[in-house]
N, C-alpha and C positions, 0 to 999 in steps of 0.2 A: 504494500500500499504506500501512498505518498507520505513524505515526511510531514506534510500538513495534516492537521487533525480533521480537515474537511473531507466529506465524502466526494466521490467523483462527480455526481450531479452538481454538487455545490461548487466544486472547482471549475466545472465547465461553465456554470452560470456566471461566476465571477470573471472568469476569463473572457467570455463573450461580452460582457458589460464593459470591461476595461478596453477591449479592442475597439468597440463602437465609440467609446468616448475619448480615446486617446488622440492627441494631436500628432501631426507628422513627425515632429522632432523628438517627441518623447516615447516613441513606440518601443525602442530598445529597452528603455528603463522600465516601462510599464509592463511589457509582455514577457520578459525573460523569466522572472520568478514563477508565474503561474504555468508557463509552458514546461519548465523543469519539473514542477510538481506532477503535471500530467504525464511527462515522459516516464517518471518513476512509477506512477500509478498503472500505466498501460503495460507494465511488464506482467501483470496478472491477468489471466484470462477473464475473470469475472468482471474486472474493471473495464476491460475492452468492451464487454457487452453493454456497459452503461453509457458508452459513447453515443452521442446524438449527431444528427446531420449538421446541426448548427455549429458544432466545434469545427467541423471540416470547412464550413463556409468561412468561419473566421480565419482559418489558415490560408484560404485562398486570398483574402484581403491582405494578410501580412506578407505573404510571398510575392504578391503583385507589387506592393509598395517597396519591398526590398529589392526586387529587380530593378525598379526605376531608380532607387538610390544607388545601387551598384553601378549602373550605367552612368549616372551623373558623376560619381566619384572617379570612375576610370576615364571619362571623357575630359575631366578637368583635374589632373593630378597635381597635388601639392602636399605638404606636410600635414595640414589640417585634414585634408580629404582622406589621407591614408588612415588616420585614426578613425574617421567616420566609416571607411570601408571595412576596417577590421570589426567594428561594432556590428555592422550589417551582416557580415559573414558569420559572426558568432550567433546572432539571432537566427539566421537562415539555417545554420547547422543544427540548432536546437529544435527548430520547426521540423526539419527532416527526421531528426532522431525521434521525436515524439510521434510523428506520423508512421515512421517505420515500426515502432512498437505497437501502434494502434491497429495496424493491418496484419499482425502476425496471426495466421490461421483464423481470420475473421472475414467471412464472406460479406457480412453486413457492412463492416467498415470499409472494405475494398469497394463495395458499391457506393457508399457515401462519398468516398474520395473521388471516384470516377464521376459520379452524377453531379457533383458541385463544380467540376472542372478543375481539379487539382493537377491533373496530368500536364496540361498545357504550360502553366507557369513554372512547374518543376523542371520540365525538359528545357524550357527557355533559359532558366537560371543555369542548369548544368552545361548547356551549350556555351553560355556566356563565360562561365567559369573556365571551361576548357580553353577558351581563347585568351584568358588572362595569364599568358606565359610570363609576362614581365613582373607579375605580382605574386611570387611564390611564397606562401606562408602556411604554417600548420593549420591555421583557421580556414584558409581556402580549401586545403586538402580534406579537412574534416567535413566541410560543407558538401564537397563533391562526393566523398565517400558515403555520407549518410543519405544524400539524395539518391544515389544509385541503389543503396540498400532499401530505401523506401519504395522505389519503383519495383525492385525485385520482390518485395513482400506484397506489393499491390497487385502484381500479375500472377502470383503463385496460385495455380489451379483455377484461374479466372479468365476464361477465353475472351470475354468482351473487353476486359482491361488490356489483355495481351494485344488485341487488334489495335486499340487506340494508341498504346505505347509504340508499337511497331510503326504505325502510320506517321507518328510525329518524330520518332527518334532516329530512324534510319536515313542516311548512312553514318552521319558524323559521329553520333554518340556510340553507335555500335562498334565502329572501327576503333574508337578510343578505348572502349572496353577490351578489345582483343589485344591491343599492343601494350597494355598496362596490366598490372596485377589485379586490377578491378574485375577482370574477366572471371576470375575464380571466386570472387566475393558475391557474385550475383547469379548463381547458377540458373534460377528460374527465369530471370530476365533473359539470360543468354539463350537458354533453350527456346523461349518464346520467340526470340528474334531469328534463331537459326532455322526454325521451321518455315519461316517466310522467305528465306534466301533462295535464289536459283542455284543451280548446280555449280556453276562457275564460281559464284561467290562462296559457296560451302567449301570448295576445294581451297580457296585462298584462306578462309577461316581456319581450316584444319591444318594447313601448312604453318600458320602463325601460332596455333595452339601447340602443335608438335614441338616447335622451336621453344616455346615458353616452358613446356613440360620438361624438355631436355635440360633447360637451364635450372629448373627447380630440382629435378632429380639428381643433377650433377653437383648440387651445393654440398659443401663439406658437412660432415656430421656435426650437429650442434649449432650450425648457423641458423640465422632467423629465416629459414626458408618458408615459403608460403604453402599452406595446407590446401590441397585440391579437394573440393567438397565431394562427398560420396555421391550426391545427386548429379553432379556434373559428369562423373565417370559412368554412372549407371545410365544416364541419358545417352551418352556416346555408345555404350555397349548396345543399348536398344536400337540406335540408329544402324549400327553394324548388322544386327540381327534382321532388321527390316529390309535392308538393301543389299545384303552380301551376295545374293545370286547375280547381281548386275555385273560382277566382275567377269562372268562368262561371256560377255559381249567382246572380250578381248580375244576370243577364239577367231574372230574375223579381223583380217588385216586392215580393213576399212574403219574399224572401230577403235583404233589405237589411241585416239584422243577422246574417247567417250567420257564425258565428265561424271556421269553417274557411276561408272566403273572406277574412275579415279578416286572418288569419294570413298569406296570400299577399301581401296589400297591404303589411303591415308588413315582410315579408321583402324585397319589392322595394324599399321605401324604404331599407332598410339596405344592400342591394347597390348601389343607385344612389349612396348617400353614400360608401361605402367605395371603390368603384371610381373615384370622382371624384379620389381621392388616388392617382394612378398610382405615385408613388414607393414608397408603403408597401403597396399592395394589387394590384400588377400581376400577382401570382401567380394572382389570381381569373380573369384572362383565360384561363388554362389549365385551368379547371375542366372536367372531362369532361361534355359535353353541354349546357353552360350556354348558349352562343351559340345552338345549335339550338333549345333550349327557349324562349328568349326570342322568337326570330323566329316560331316556331310559335304562341306564345301571342298575339303581335301580330296574326297572321293570324286566329286563332280569335276574338279579341275584336272585330276589325275586321268580320269576317263576321257575328258575332252582332249587331253594331250595325246592319247592313243588313237582316238577316232580320226584325227586329222593333224596336219603339221601346223602347229601354232606355238605361241609363247609358252604354253603349258606342256609341250612335248619335251621329252628328255633329249638333250643335245650334248654330245661328247666330242665334238669337233672343235678345232681352234678357230674356225671361221664363223663366229657367231655375232659378228658386228651388226648384223641385221636386227638383232633383238637387244643388243646391249643397252640401248637407251630406252627400251620399252618400259613403261611404268609398272608392268606386271612381272618383270624380272625379279626373281626371289620371292614371289608371292607364296608358292607352295612351301618353301623353307620357313617363311614366317608363320604359316599356319601350323606347321610341326612345332615351331618354337613356341607358339601360343598354347598348343595342346600340353607341352611339357610344363609350361608355367601354370596352367590351370590345374594340373594334376599334382603339383609339388606339395607333398605332405597332406594329400587329400585322397583318402582311400575311396570315397564315393565317386569322385571323377575318374580315378583310375579304373574302377569297375565299369563306369559308363563307356569309356573308350574301348575297353575289351568287348563289351556287349554290342557295340556299334561296328565291330570289325576294324577298329582303328589300329590295332597292333600290327596285323598283317599289312595294312595300308601303309603305315610308316616304314616297315621293313622293305616294302616294295619301292620306297623312295630313298634308299640308302646309297644308290650308285652316284657317281660324279655326274653333275648336270650343269652345263654351262649356263642354262637359263635360270638355275637356282643355286648361286654360289653358296657354299657352306651347307648345302642341304644334308650331306652325310653327317656333318658334325652336329646339326640340330636333331637329326634322327637318333644319333647316339645319345644325345642329351635326353630326348623324350623317352626312349626305350628304358634307359636307366631309371628315370623318374617313375615310369609306369610299373617297373618290376620291383621297386624298392618296398620291401616288406609286404609284398602282395603275391602270395603263393599261387593264386588262380592265374594271374597274368604270367607268372613264370612257367606255369604248366602249359599255357597256350604256346609260348615260344618253344618249350621242350617238345611238344607234339609236332610243331612245324619242323623242328629239326629231325625228329624221328621219321617224318613223312617225306623229308627231302626238300621241303618248301624253303626252309632257311638252313644255311650251312654253318658249320662251326667256324670256318675261317672268317666269314662275315661277322659273326657274333664276337670273335676274337678281336677283330678290328674295332668293335664297339666297346671293348673293354669288359666283355662278358665271356664266361665259359660254361660249358655244359658238363655237369657232373652226374654220373649214374650211381644211384644208391638203391639197393633192394629192388632192382629191376625197373626203377623209374628215373627219368631224367630231370635234373634240377638246374636252374640258371642261377649263377652267382657271379659277383664281381671278380675279376682277376686280381690275384695278390699283386700289390705294388712291389716293384723290384727295388 
């Protein structure tokens, strides 16, 4: 509850009265304290339910007046104006902070904010702050960050609000989100905007996102690295599941630049990189349908490569320059890499891969392939992960060896050996020399 002894309805009534009666020059002094009280109060779900449309109408008035003040201060810069601008930014940041809290898991307050017209002045302020490159301050960054968080909470699970934000915010605000760490702080807003992009724009977004993820994952242990929200990665995993079959368009030489297929390649790269960091992204192992989709896609691409000559076909010649720049080069190797990551220390996923016929499929991709550099190494990695403390998966490989489907030399190259005990074959790791 708020630090004030007043109830939320009382706080709102006093806040609205102060806003209506305040003069232009004293708005910061008059409004700051009651807004801070509401910010604290709206941390609680019950208090959010007590919010009325009138309080959102008052915020429209405040933000509209602050936008005008900010514009005046930046158009006529001097020492006095700088102090006035800081005060405007402090009030603006607190407004966004309060609105952010008010919209947490509240359809009612999301609708109030949208219906009174809060989206338009919010986006205008954020776009204006983005342009204030010459006036960098903690207060400005706080206002910008809280404004983005407010928009993110406003659109979470609210299709009508998503549409309005998209209509008003693209492309400037969205592109700013991508190239800064703010991208990861507003996963719902980013997801809402991403769904509205065309395929070419999505490829660009995923390239930038991949670069940002590499930067984060490469940060030294103990650094102030940014946390990637669970919802963001779950959203991207869902995008991969929805569109992954589009990569099969690459079987045609005329579709080498197909943007929908390129999206699948970029998403797979991101999933491989993130799942390699088991400590931070182990939750992706539990993404519904992901293991099944990856094994099925490996089967489909492997089959497509056998049915006709294309980028998914095994190539063992030195003259593979025709495909070296193809975006799908290495795609099957990355699928095997992802299978290994998803099965690491996860017995359930190990079993799924076996039940789907994935073990024999991976073994069938162990040979050197110019179209899939390092595929044999990733196959070794995946097989060792799949057989680790999993006797049923070891038995599958043992039976394949007995039947001549897999030979001992191939397994030896993978760091595995077959041992016979009591008439049964067992797979075990080779002793290190």
